[in-house]
C-alpha positions in Angstrom: -40.4 -135.2 -165.2 -42.5 -134.1 -162.2 -40.8 -134.3 -158.7 -44.1 -134.6 -157.0 -44.9 -137.9 -155.2 -47.9 -140.0 -156.2 -51.0 -139.7 -154.0 -50.2 -142.8 -152.1 -46.7 -141.4 -151.3 -48.2 -138.2 -150.1 -50.6 -140.1 -147.9 -47.7 -142.0 -146.4 -45.9 -138.7 -145.6 -49.1 -137.4 -144.0 -49.3 -140.5 -141.8 -45.7 -140.0 -140.7 -46.5 -136.3 -139.8 -49.5 -137.5 -137.8 -47.4 -140.0 -136.0 -44.8 -137.4 -135.2 -47.5 -135.0 -134.0 -48.9 -137.7 -131.7 -45.4 -138.4 -130.5 -44.8 -134.8 -129.7 -48.2 -134.5 -128.0 -47.4 -137.6 -125.9 -44.0 -136.1 -125.0 -45.7 -132.9 -124.0 -48.3 -134.8 -121.9 -45.5 -136.8 -120.3 -43.6 -133.5 -119.5 -46.8 -131.9 -118.0 -47.5 -135.0 -116.0 -43.9 -135.1 -114.7 -44.0 -131.3 -114.0 -47.3 -131.8 -112.1 -45.8 -134.7 -110.1 -42.8 -132.6 -109.2 -45.0 -129.6 -108.3 -47.2 -131.8 -106.1 -44.1 -133.4 -104.5 -42.6 -130.0 -103.6 -46.0 -128.6 -102.5 -46.3 -131.6 -100.2 -42.8 -131.0 -98.9 -43.5 -127.3 -98.4 -46.7 -128.1 -96.5 -44.8 -130.6 -94.3 -42.1 -128.0 -93.6 -44.7 -125.3 -92.9 -46.5 -127.7 -90.4 -43.1 -128.4 -88.9 -42.5 -124.7 -88.4 -46.0 -124.2 -87.0 -45.5 -127.0 -84.5 -42.2 -125.5 -83.4 -43.8 -122.1 -82.9 -46.6 -123.7 -80.9 -44.1 -125.5 -78.8 -42.2 -122.3 -78.1 -45.5 -120.7 -77.2 -46.3 -123.5 -74.8 -42.9 -123.3 -73.2 -43.3 -119.5 -72.8 -46.7 -120.2 -71.2 -45.3 -122.6 -68.7 -42.3 -120.3 -68.0 -44.5 -117.3 -67.3 -46.8 -119.4 -65.1 -43.7 -120.4 -63.0 -42.7 -116.7 -62.7 -46.2 -115.8 -61.6 -46.4 -118.5 -59.0 -42.9 -117.4 -57.7 -44.1 -113.8 -57.1 -43.8 -112.9 -53.4 -47.0 -110.9 -53.2 -49.6 -112.9 -55.2 -53.2 -111.8 -55.6 -56.2 -113.8 -56.7 -55.8 -112.7 -60.3 -52.2 -114.1 -60.3 -53.5 -117.6 -59.4 -56.1 -117.4 -62.2 -53.5 -116.2 -64.7 -51.0 -118.9 -63.7 -53.7 -121.6 -64.0 -54.8 -120.2 -67.5 -51.2 -120.3 -68.7 -50.7 -123.9 -67.6 -54.0 -124.9 -69.2 -53.1 -123.2 -72.5 -49.6 -124.5 -72.5 -50.9 -128.1 -72.1 -53.6 -127.5 -74.7 -51.2 -126.2 -77.3 -48.4 -128.6 -76.7 -50.7 -131.6 -76.8 -51.7 -130.6 -80.4 -48.2 -129.7 -81.4 -46.7 -133.0 -80.1 -49.5 -135.2 -81.6 -48.2 -137.2 -84.7 -49.9 -136.8 -88.1 -53.3 -138.4 -88.1 -53.3 -139.0 -84.4 -56.5 -137.0 -83.7 -58.3 -138.6 -86.6 -57.5 -142.0 -85.2 -58.8 -140.9 -81.8 -62.0 -138.8 -82.4 -62.7 -138.5 -78.7 -59.6 -136.2 -78.5 -61.2 -133.9 -81.0 -64.3 -133.8 -79.0 -62.3 -133.0 -75.8 -60.3 -130.3 -77.5 -63.4 -128.7 -79.0 -65.1 -128.7 -75.6 -62.0 -127.3 -73.8 -62.2 -124.1 -75.9 -65.3 -123.2 -73.8 -63.1 -122.8 -70.7 -61.2 -119.8 -72.1 -64.1 -117.4 -71.9 -64.9 -118.1 -68.2 -61.2 -117.9 -67.3 -60.9 -114.5 -69.1 -63.9 -113.2 -67.3 -62.6 -114.5 -63.9 -59.2 -112.9 -64.5 -60.8 -109.5 -65.3 -63.2 -109.7 -62.4 -60.5 -110.7 -59.9 -58.4 -107.7 -61.1 -61.1 -105.0 -60.9 -63.5 -106.1 -58.2 -62.5 -105.5 -54.6 -62.7 -108.7 -52.5 -63.5 -110.9 -55.5 -64.0 -114.6 -54.6 -65.0 -117.7 -56.5 -68.3 -118.9 -55.1 -70.5 -121.9 -56.0 -72.3 -119.7 -58.5 -69.0 -119.0 -60.3 -68.8 -122.7 -61.3 -72.0 -122.3 -63.3 -69.7 -120.9 -66.0 -68.5 -124.4 -66.5 -72.0 -125.6 -67.5 -71.5 -124.9 -71.3 -68.3 -126.9 -71.3 -69.8 -129.9 -69.4 -72.9 -129.7 -71.6 -71.0 -129.7 -74.9 -68.6 -132.4 -73.8 -71.4 -134.6 -72.7 -73.3 -134.1 -76.0 -70.2 -134.7 -78.1 -69.2 -137.9 -76.2 -72.8 -139.2 -75.9 -74.6 -138.2 -79.1 -72.2 -137.3 -81.8 -70.6 -140.0 -83.9 -67.0 -140.3 -84.7 -67.8 -140.0 -88.4 -69.3 -136.5 -87.8 -66.2 -135.4 -85.9 -63.7 -136.8 -88.4 -65.7 -135.6 -91.4 -65.6 -132.0 -90.2 -62.0 -132.2 -89.0 -61.0 -133.8 -92.2 -62.9 -131.3 -94.4 -64.7 -134.0 -96.5 -67.2 -131.7 -98.2 -69.4 -128.8 -96.9 -71.4 -129.0 -93.7 -74.5 -129.5 -95.8 -72.9 -132.4 -97.8 -71.6 -134.1 -94.6 -75.2 -134.3 -93.2 -73.9 -134.1 -89.6 -76.2 -134.3 -86.7 -78.1 -131.3 -85.3 -76.5 -131.9 -81.9 -73.1 -131.4 -83.4 -74.1 -128.2 -85.1 -75.5 -126.9 -81.8 -72.2 -127.7 -80.1 -70.3 -125.9 -82.8 -72.6 -122.9 -82.4 -72.1 -122.8 -78.6 -68.3 -122.9 -79.1 -68.5 -120.1 -81.8 -70.5 -117.7 -79.6 -69.0 -118.5 -76.2 -65.8 -116.6 -76.6 -67.4 -113.5 -78.1 -70.0 -113.5 -75.3 -67.3 -113.5 -72.6 -65.3 -110.9 -74.5 -68.2 -108.5 -74.5 -68.8 -109.2 -70.8 -65.2 -108.6 -70.0 -65.1 -105.4 -72.0 -68.2 -104.2 -70.1 -66.4 -104.8 -66.8 -63.3 -103.0 -68.1 -65.2 -100.0 -69.3 -67.0 -99.8 -66.0 -63.7 -100.1 -64.2 -62.2 -97.2 -66.3 -65.0 -95.0 -65.1 -64.8 -96.1 -61.5 -61.0 -95.6 -61.1 -61.4 -91.9 -61.9 -63.6 -91.6 -58.8 -61.1 -93.4 -56.5 -57.5 -92.8 -57.8 -55.5 -89.7 -58.7 -53.0 -91.7 -60.7 -54.2 -94.3 -63.2 -51.0 -95.7 -64.8 -51.0 -98.9 -62.8 -54.7 -99.4 -62.6 -56.3 -98.4 -65.9 -55.7 -101.9 -67.5 -55.6 -100.4 -71.0 -53.2 -103.1 -72.1 -55.8 -105.8 -71.1 -58.6 -104.0 -72.8 -56.6 -103.7 -76.1 -55.7 -107.4 -75.9 -59.3 -108.4 -75.4 -60.3 -106.3 -78.4 -57.6 -108.1 -80.4 -58.8 -111.5 -79.3 -62.4 -110.6 -80.3 -61.2 -109.5 -83.8 -59.0 -112.6 -84.2 -61.9 -114.9 -83.1 -64.3 -113.4 -85.5 -61.8 -113.7 -88.3 -61.3 -117.4 -87.4 -65.1 -118.1 -87.4 -65.5 -116.4 -90.8 -62.6 -118.5 -92.2 -64.2 -121.6 -90.7 -67.5 -120.7 -92.3 -66.0 -120.0 -95.7 -63.9 -123.2 -95.5 -66.9 -125.5 -94.8 -69.4 -123.8 -96.9 -67.4 -122.5 -99.9 -64.6 -125.0 -99.6 -61.9 -122.3 -99.4 -58.9 -122.4 -97.1 -57.4 -125.7 -95.9 -58.4 -127.5 -92.7 -54.8 -127.0 -91.4 -55.1 -123.3 -92.0 -58.2 -123.1 -89.8 -56.8 -125.2 -86.9 -53.3 -123.7 -86.9 -54.8 -120.2 -87.0 -56.9 -121.1 -83.9 -53.9 -122.4 -81.9 -51.6 -119.6 -83.0 -54.2 -117.0 -81.9 -54.6 -118.6 -78.5 -50.9 -119.0 -78.0 -50.1 -115.4 -78.9 -52.9 -114.0 -76.8 -52.2 -115.9 -73.6 -48.4 -115.1 -73.9 -49.1 -111.4 -74.2 -51.6 -111.5 -71.3 -49.1 -113.5 -69.3 -46.3 -111.1 -70.0 -48.2 -108.0 -69.1 -50.1 -109.7 -66.3 -46.8 -110.7 -64.7 -46.1 -107.0 -64.0 -49.6 -106.1 -63.1 -49.8 -105.3 -59.4 -53.0 -105.7 -57.4 -55.2 -102.7 -58.0 -57.0 -103.0 -54.7 -54.7 -103.7 -51.7 -56.1 -105.1 -48.5 -56.6 -101.6 -47.1 -58.3 -100.3 -50.3 -60.6 -103.3 -50.2 -61.5 -102.5 -46.7 -62.0 -98.8 -47.5 -64.1 -99.7 -50.6 -66.4 -101.9 -48.6 -66.7 -99.2 -46.0 -67.5 -96.6 -48.7 -70.2 -98.9 -50.1 -71.8 -99.2 -46.7 -71.7 -95.4 -46.2 -73.1 -94.9 -49.7 -76.0 -97.3 -48.9 -76.5 -95.5 -45.6 -76.6 -92.0 -47.0 -78.2 -92.7 -50.4 -81.2 -90.4 -50.8 -80.2 -88.1 -47.9 -79.4 -84.5 -48.7 -76.3 -82.7 -47.5 -77.2 -79.7 -45.3 -75.8 -76.4 -46.3 -73.9 -75.9 -43.0 -72.4 -79.4 -43.4 -71.4 -78.6 -47.0 -69.7 -75.4 -46.1 -67.9 -77.1 -43.1 -66.7 -79.9 -45.4 -65.5 -77.4 -48.0 -63.4 -75.6 -45.4 -61.9 -78.9 -44.2 -61.2 -80.0 -47.8 -59.5 -76.7 -48.8 -57.5 -76.6 -45.5 -56.0 -80.0 -46.1 -55.5 -79.8 -49.8 -54.1 -76.2 -49.9 -52.5 -76.1 -46.4 -51.1 -79.6 -46.2 -50.8 -80.1 -49.9 -52.0 -83.7 -49.9 -52.2 -83.7 -53.7 -48.4 -84.0 -53.7 -48.8 -87.6 -52.8 -48.7 -89.5 -56.1 -50.8 -92.4 -54.7 -53.5 -90.3 -53.1 -56.9 -92.0 -53.3 -60.4 -90.9 -52.3 -60.4 -93.2 -49.3 -57.1 -91.7 -48.1 -58.3 -88.1 -48.6 -61.5 -89.0 -46.7 -59.5 -90.3 -43.8 -57.2 -87.2 -43.8 -60.0 -84.7 -43.9 -62.5 -86.5 -41.7 -65.2 -86.2 -44.4 -67.2 -89.4 -45.1 -66.0 -90.8 -48.4 -69.6 -90.8 -49.9 -70.0 -87.1 -49.1 -66.5 -86.2 -50.2 -67.3 -87.8 -53.6 -70.6 -85.9 -53.9 -68.9 -82.6 -53.0 -66.2 -83.2 -55.7 -68.7 -84.3 -58.3 -71.6 -81.9 -57.6 -69.9 -78.8 -56.1 -66.7 -78.8 -58.2 -68.2 -80.6 -61.2 -65.2 -82.9 -61.5 -64.3 -86.5 -60.8 -61.7 -87.3 -58.2 -58.9 -87.8 -60.8 -59.5 -84.4 -62.5 -60.0 -82.7 -59.2 -56.7 -83.7 -57.6 -54.7 -83.3 -60.8 -56.0 -79.8 -61.3 -54.3 -78.9 -58.0 -51.1 -80.5 -59.2 -51.2 -78.4 -62.4 -51.7 -75.2 -60.4 -48.7 -76.3 -58.3 -46.6 -77.0 -61.3 -47.4 -73.5 -62.8 -46.5 -71.9 -59.5 -43.2 -73.6 -59.3 -42.4 -73.0 -62.9 -42.5 -69.3 -62.3 -40.4 -69.7 -59.0 -36.7 -68.8 -59.6 -35.8 -71.5 -57.2 -36.9 -74.1 -59.8 -35.2 -72.6 -62.9 -32.6 -75.4 -63.0 -35.2 -78.1 -62.7 -36.5 -79.9 -65.8 -40.2 -79.8 -66.5 -40.5 -83.5 -65.7 -38.7 -83.1 -62.4 -41.1 -80.4 -61.4 -44.1 -82.4 -62.5 -43.0 -85.4 -60.4 -42.5 -83.1 -57.4 -46.1 -81.9 -57.9 -47.5 -85.4 -57.6 -47.5 -86.8 -61.1 -45.7 -90.1 -61.6 -45.8 -90.4 -65.4 -44.6 -88.2 -68.1 -47.4 -89.2 -70.5 -50.1 -88.6 -67.9 -48.7 -85.2 -67.0 -48.4 -84.1 -70.6 -51.9 -85.4 -71.4 -53.6 -83.8 -68.5 -51.7 -80.5 -68.8 -52.8 -80.2 -72.5 -56.3 -81.1 -71.5 -56.4 -78.2 -68.9 -54.3 -75.5 -70.7 -54.8 -76.5 -74.3 -51.0 -76.5 -75.0 -48.0 -78.6 -74.0 -45.9 -77.9 -70.9 -42.9 -76.8 -73.1 -45.1 -74.4 -75.1 -46.5 -73.0 -71.9 -42.9 -72.4 -70.5 -42.0 -70.5 -73.7 -45.0 -68.3 -73.3 -44.2 -67.6 -69.6 -40.7 -66.4 -70.6 
C-alpha cells in the first residue's frame, strides 16, 4: 500500500508550507522594521548628543573669547590693535554663544535672525584687515573712509530684510532640496555670493599687508622675533583654507545633497571660534611693533625719503658717511644692542636715515637686518676664539653679541657660515 498522499493532500501540505513561508517573511519584515526603528532612534540620539557636545564646545569657545577680551582690555599699555582685537573677541563671543544658546528650531521660527547672522559674517573680514593694519602701519587710525568697509554688510542686510522672503531663508537653512530646486531669488543668491567671497578677499588683502610688512621690517629692525607676525600669517592662511573647505562643503551640500545642514553650520561656527581664540591668545602677548618714538621716527624717515628721492649721494658725502658708520659700529659696537633699529642707528651716527638705508642697501648689498647681524656673527666668532669666553655657552656668547633668540642666532649663523654654531666650534678646536 502506497504511503504517498493523494494529490489533494499534497496540495494542502503545499498551502501550509506557503503559509509558513509568508509567516517567516512577515516575521523577518517585522524584525527589519524594528531594527530600522531602533537604528533610527539611536541615530537620532547620537545626533542630539553630538549637537549637545558641539553646543558646549561653542559655549567654551565663547567664554574663552570673552575672557581673552577682558585680559586684553586690562593690559596696562594698550595699542590700537588691542582695542580692535578686544572688540572682535566680544563680537565673536556674542555671535557664537547666541547660536549655541538658541533652542532647536528657534532660528527657523525667526528667519530674520538667520538674515542677521548671515550678514554679520561680513564683519569678520574688515575687522581682520583692521587688526593687521593697526599692527603693522605706524600711526594707523580709523578714518571716515575706513567705515566704507561696512558697506557690504549694510547692503546684504538691507537686501535680505527687504527683498528676500522668509521661505527662501528657511528653505536654504533647512536644506529642502538643491538650490536649483528651491528656486530662490536672485537677490538671495547674490547675497550668498558676497558672503562667500568677502572673507577670502580680506584674507588675500591681509596677507599682502603681512608680506609687505615682512620685507619692511628687515629694513628697520635688527631683531625680528617680536615683530615678524609669523603666527598671524599662519593663522590667516589656516582661516583661508578652512573657509574654502566650508564653501566647498556648502556647495556640495546644496547641489549634490551630501553632508547635513548641521554639519555645514557647526563647521562654520567651530572654525570661527577656534580661529578667533588662537588669534586672541597670541594677540594678547603681541606688543606694539611701532612705539611712539618709532612712529615719530618712521614719519620723519618718510619725509626725508620724499625730500631726497631722486637726489644722488655725492662721493665725498658717501665716504664721510661710511667713516661715520664704521666708527660707531666698530668703535662703539652699537650692534651689541639687541633692539637696535635703523632710526636709532641714524640718530647715533648723524646720518640721515634715508641715506643710511641707501648706503647699507647699495654699498654693502644687504638689508639692515642682515647688515647688523653680520657684525654680530663676526663678534661671536671673535669671542669664541677668546680664552676669556671658554667657560661660556654658545648661547650666552650669542646673547652678549646682540642676539636675543636662540633660533634666530642658529638660523642666521647657518645662513652666513653654512654650518651650525656647534659644528663651527668643533672645527675651530
